C-alpha atoms as one frame of an Amber mdcrd trajectory, in Angstrom:
protein
  35.466   7.324  -2.445  38.339   9.815  -2.360  40.304   7.600   0.019  39.738
   4.524   2.213  38.017   5.028   5.550  39.132   2.978   8.558  36.755   1.340
  11.022  38.840   1.508  14.195  36.229   0.176  16.629  32.756  -1.344  16.721
  30.491  -1.882  19.685  26.993  -3.263  19.972  24.408  -4.429  22.446  21.903
  -6.936  21.110  20.383 -10.369  21.783  23.887 -11.702  21.014  25.294  -9.842
  24.042  27.646  -6.867  24.257  31.161  -8.328  24.484  33.050  -9.203  21.292
  33.993 -12.680  22.505  30.471 -13.735  23.420  29.003 -12.124  20.297  31.345
 -14.142  18.055  30.687 -17.305  20.056  26.947 -16.812  19.579  27.392 -16.255
  15.854  29.233 -19.568  15.546  26.624 -21.479  17.548  23.601 -23.151  15.999
  21.257 -21.299  18.340  18.750 -18.556  17.684  17.931 -15.891  20.273  14.169
 -15.587  20.024  11.795 -15.706  22.958   8.082 -15.166  23.512   6.468 -12.059
  24.980   2.716 -11.526  25.284   1.988 -13.971  22.493   4.613 -12.661  20.073
   8.044 -13.841  19.023  10.761 -11.283  19.795  14.559 -11.045  20.152  15.441
  -9.160  23.313  18.645  -8.336  25.183  19.946 -11.092  27.457  19.668 -10.572
  31.214  23.284  -9.435  31.650  22.856  -6.780  28.955  19.583  -5.590  30.487
  21.359  -5.202  33.813  24.008  -3.032  32.165  21.289  -0.779  30.751  19.577
  -0.501  34.137  22.884   0.433  35.764  23.308   3.150  33.137  19.751   4.378
  33.695  20.322   4.669  37.437  23.779   6.237  37.144  22.431   9.712  36.393
  19.129  11.284  37.413  18.788  12.760  33.907  18.922   9.286  32.374  15.936
   7.933  34.309  13.550   9.638  31.862  15.260   8.446  28.674  13.930   5.818
  26.294  15.714   2.482  25.958  16.738   3.416  22.398  18.748   6.340  23.798
  20.316   4.267  26.591  21.267   1.481  24.168  22.994   4.101  22.008  24.866
   5.680  24.914  26.067   2.286  26.115  27.355   1.211  22.691  28.941   4.617
  22.006  30.853   4.595  25.293  32.287   1.180  24.552  33.201   2.060  20.969
  35.213   5.200  21.711  36.926   3.385  24.572  38.077   0.692  22.148  39.185
   3.297  19.584  41.007   5.389  22.165  39.066   8.546  21.289  38.809  11.482
  23.683  36.130  14.153  23.979  38.720  16.737  22.947  38.892  15.052  19.525
  35.530  16.711  18.808  34.463  13.850  16.561  31.172  13.946  14.700  28.187
  11.836  15.730  25.395  10.408  13.581  23.337   7.787  15.404  19.874   7.334
  13.923  16.756   5.287  14.566  13.805   4.086  12.534  11.169   4.307  15.261
  12.864   6.494  17.874  11.638   6.605  21.475   8.814   4.155  20.793   8.360
   2.743  24.291   8.432   6.134  25.987   6.096   7.660  23.415   3.556   4.873
  23.877   3.711   5.282  27.664   3.240   9.049  27.467   0.378   8.746  24.984
  -1.419   6.145  27.102  -1.167   8.534  30.065  -2.474  11.397  27.915  -5.527
   9.378  26.885  -6.302   8.731  30.560  -5.697  12.243  31.888  -6.140  14.460
  28.825  -2.866  16.153  29.794   0.689  15.607  28.572   3.545  15.094  30.989
   6.236  17.788  31.145   9.024  15.820  29.449   6.840  14.051  26.890   8.054
  16.171  23.989  11.824  16.603  24.604  12.357  12.937  25.490  10.588  11.557
  22.411  12.087  13.714  19.648  14.109  11.942  16.969  17.252  13.920  17.836
  17.375  12.372  21.299  19.929   9.677  20.537  22.745  11.691  18.976  22.265
  14.685  21.282  22.322  12.575  24.446  25.344  10.622  23.227  27.133  13.908
  22.545  26.179  15.079  26.044  27.335  11.832  27.620  30.677  11.806  25.786
  31.155  15.566  26.197  32.225  16.038  22.590  31.594  19.300  20.735  31.717
  18.010  17.163  28.746  17.995  14.772  25.812  15.795  15.736  23.199  14.472
  13.320  20.013  12.523  13.892  17.885  10.999  11.178  15.456   8.246  10.289
  15.608   6.467   6.947  13.667   3.483   8.220  15.601   0.203   8.197  18.622
   1.574   6.321  19.167   4.289   8.938  22.447   2.945  10.362  24.072   2.499
   6.951  22.889   5.963   5.926  24.662   7.197   9.071  27.808   5.491   7.781
  27.238   7.123   4.390  26.994  10.517   6.117  30.146   9.836   8.141  32.102
   8.918   5.020  30.914  12.110   3.312  31.985  14.288   6.254  35.408  12.627
   6.418  35.976  12.914   2.671  34.964  16.588   2.805  37.770  17.323   5.258
  35.355  18.861   7.762  36.049  16.075  10.299  38.795  13.523  10.920  36.684
  11.153  13.020  33.008  10.214  13.006  30.889   7.992  15.251  28.069   6.366
  13.272  25.343   3.817  13.841  21.788   3.121  14.843  19.745   2.229  17.907
  16.329   0.623  18.173  14.039  -0.490  21.009  10.956  -1.610  19.060   9.620
  -4.399  21.285   6.477  -2.494  22.199   2.832  -3.490  21.697   2.033  -0.814
  19.102   5.220  -1.336  17.054   4.696  -5.092  16.862   1.016  -4.517  16.042
   2.050  -2.273  13.129   4.251  -5.024  11.682   1.472  -7.575  12.135  -0.969
  -5.228  10.385   1.345  -5.341   7.359   1.130  -9.151   7.544   4.920  -9.507
   7.528   5.399 -10.640  11.143   6.038 -14.256  12.070   2.857 -15.982  13.130
   2.657 -17.193  16.702  -0.173 -19.722  16.599   1.908 -22.287  18.454   4.843
 -20.403  19.984   6.321 -23.331  21.874   6.441 -25.355  18.677   7.882 -22.446
  16.650  10.579 -21.696  19.217  11.761 -25.296  19.041  12.376 -24.893  15.318
  15.980 -24.443  14.299  15.357 -20.929  12.995  11.881 -19.341  13.400  12.994
 -16.381  11.261  13.751 -17.883   7.860  15.714 -15.015   6.356  17.364 -16.112
   3.083  15.083 -19.150   2.842  13.653 -18.744  -0.651  11.338 -21.740  -0.235
   9.314 -20.418   2.707   5.589 -20.070   2.175   4.870 -17.425   4.818   6.469
 -14.263   6.199   8.761 -14.834   9.182  10.062 -11.406  10.206  10.663 -11.019
  13.958  11.600  -7.761  15.688  14.749  -7.462  17.784  16.232  -4.696  19.926
  19.806  -3.499  19.498  22.263  -0.647  19.132  25.461  -0.786  17.108  28.021
   1.942  16.426  31.337   2.230  14.601  34.282   4.616  14.880  35.376   5.913
  11.471  38.718   7.590  10.754  40.097   9.080   7.565  42.729   7.050   5.692
  44.268   3.692   6.597  44.718   3.648  10.372  47.163   1.147  11.853  44.540
  -0.090  14.322  41.826  -0.524  11.675  39.529  -3.521  12.029  38.495  -3.114
   8.387  38.469  -0.542   5.622  35.480   0.957   3.843  36.577   0.635   0.239
  33.445   2.094  -1.242  29.837   2.862  -0.453  26.781   3.106  -2.670  23.179
   4.207  -2.377  20.027   4.022  -4.439  16.341   4.836  -4.306  13.410   3.720
  -6.367   9.854   4.782  -7.070   7.576   2.496  -5.116   4.245   1.076  -6.157
   3.436   0.238  -2.524   4.414   2.007   0.712   6.073  -1.065   2.191   7.516
  -3.067  -0.674  10.415  -3.100  -3.113  10.128  -3.655  -6.822  10.418  -7.275
  -7.926  14.117  -6.885  -8.765  14.869  -4.268  -6.069  16.077  -1.509  -8.396
  17.392   0.490  -5.429  19.670  -2.394  -4.422  20.924  -2.772  -7.967  21.930
   0.902  -7.931  23.533   0.820  -4.485  25.500  -2.384  -5.147  26.675  -1.200
  -8.569  27.893   2.073  -7.046  29.670   0.285  -4.185  31.391  -2.059  -6.640
  32.599   0.728  -8.901  35.307  -0.654 -11.200  35.954  -3.666  -8.968  35.839
  -7.136 -10.485  32.580  -8.634  -9.202  34.301 -11.950  -8.526  36.467 -10.259
  -5.876  33.496  -9.973  -3.500  33.522 -13.047  -1.264  30.394 -12.512   0.853
  27.244 -10.398   0.909  25.588  -9.777   4.277  22.043  -9.313   3.072  19.243
  -7.187   4.463  16.678  -9.999   3.939  14.187  -9.469   6.823  12.569 -12.895
   6.529   9.641 -11.847   4.335   8.812 -13.679   1.120   8.837 -10.671  -1.205
  11.602  -8.717   0.535  14.085 -11.589   0.575  13.381 -12.564  -3.015  13.587
  -8.992  -4.345  17.065  -8.535  -2.878  18.176 -11.907  -4.227  16.901 -10.950
  -7.680  18.918  -7.738  -7.484  22.045  -9.672  -6.478  21.596 -12.021  -9.442
  21.215  -9.029 -11.776  24.454  -7.424 -10.533  26.648 -10.480  -9.973  25.213
 -12.664 -12.758  26.771 -16.146 -12.736  29.189 -15.574  -9.834  27.037 -14.850
  -6.793  29.067 -14.390  -3.582  28.286 -16.445  -0.486  25.199 -15.020   1.218
  24.567 -14.664   4.929  22.516 -12.683   7.435  22.196 -12.344  11.209  18.411
 -11.965  11.167  17.919 -15.729  11.395  19.439 -15.408  14.909  18.465 -11.958
  16.194  15.599 -10.823  13.994  15.201  -7.356  12.538  16.408  -4.433  14.653
  15.125  -1.944  12.061  17.299   1.215  12.126  20.145  -0.535  13.948  20.244
  -3.595  11.709  22.677  -2.294   9.082  25.437  -1.549  11.575  24.834  -4.864
  13.314  25.471  -6.444   9.891  28.676  -4.374   9.566  29.846  -5.798  12.889
  29.102  -9.322  11.676  31.105  -8.667   8.503  34.080  -7.275  10.425  34.084
 -10.322  12.689  34.060 -12.657   9.687  36.918 -10.701   8.089  39.063 -10.798
  11.209  38.324 -14.413  12.132  38.409 -15.552   8.485  35.295 -17.601   9.175
  32.049 -17.574   7.216  28.785 -17.677   9.179  26.704 -20.040   7.091  22.954
 -20.243   6.551  22.194 -23.933   7.271  19.165 -24.139   4.988  20.784 -22.351
   2.007  22.818 -24.509  -0.355  25.845 -22.562  -1.584  29.627 -22.686  -1.795
  31.710 -21.190   1.006  34.600 -18.757   0.491  38.043 -20.244   1.158  39.491
 -16.828   1.952  37.599 -13.706   3.025  38.977 -10.467   1.609  35.960  -8.343
   0.664  32.423  -8.277   2.044  29.423  -6.255   0.892  26.727  -5.266   3.385
  23.202  -4.280   2.296  20.361  -2.431   3.995  17.066  -1.008   2.788  13.833
   0.179   4.325  10.303   1.423   3.684  10.702   4.140   1.080  13.117   2.176
  -1.110  16.303   3.795   0.247  19.123   1.274  -0.097  22.758   1.472   0.991
  25.571  -0.979   0.167  28.970  -0.870   1.883  32.071  -2.666   0.615  34.527
  -3.663   3.344  38.023  -5.128   3.074  40.596  -6.275   5.581
């Protein structure tokens, strides 16, 4: 890092809600936000948030044909730049990515094609991966650079990595970064179940009564418990130490690894070891108070990341936490949702504990590391400070 980067605003829409106060209240509660849909456990937006998205959809005739992933992104982006005080004339850059893209719309169009052997007019332009960033740029009327990408579940943190690179290059002074995902569709859930990583729903009523159906960071679980969630989360980045900064990006690291299987990490998550080591730089490892882990709730995925943490931090492992026990895995949006959680903990000086994980709690929160990784072994680690 050539210089610190300020996070001057964060906005999200998720099963936790879309207002900072209610999001923090839900983090501090002992509740999870999973429900049942068509025989599967999911984490969906609450009714009030869904109403906001429908109002957005109906506010412009062009928006009626957009996928939820695009609308989630527009909603979060509007709120973020409002909080940061940005104007369209600032010509800030935009990089909002997605793992799956316009999944719901694509499935609808393809089902219609199978019936009629003819594609609808807007089936191609409304399902391209570039939809999210381009429509956000259109909605905000900014003329800065816009980037779209998919690096599976580490997409949002790769967007942050891109934003940091642009700011350090001097080609931009401000960058809007994040991810958006609307994966609660039959085919997407079926794909996760085919991998045998999705939480089983043999007795949904019984499972939903459990304290936490998704047992992310539970290293004693004997079955996979990943549950999909929908969300969008974005952050406003500015070069240097802004007076209105919520937190500073001290450093950022990345790493990849050669995979032996399309969907799994190595036993000790080599990519995470590389990304965390790069993010730490010359910092004393004991200065990191918390790690917000990627841990999706799968046996191998959770353990591989934990092994990597033990390799890097040795005998002084920071306190570990995750939001997936409450809201599941929002794939390409999950990394930025974890950034938001970290910023809230920094500013409230309160650690969100994992009830079933025995560990010591930090007395003071100064530095937090956030991890994300996805299919393909592309990891990103971000080090935040207050």
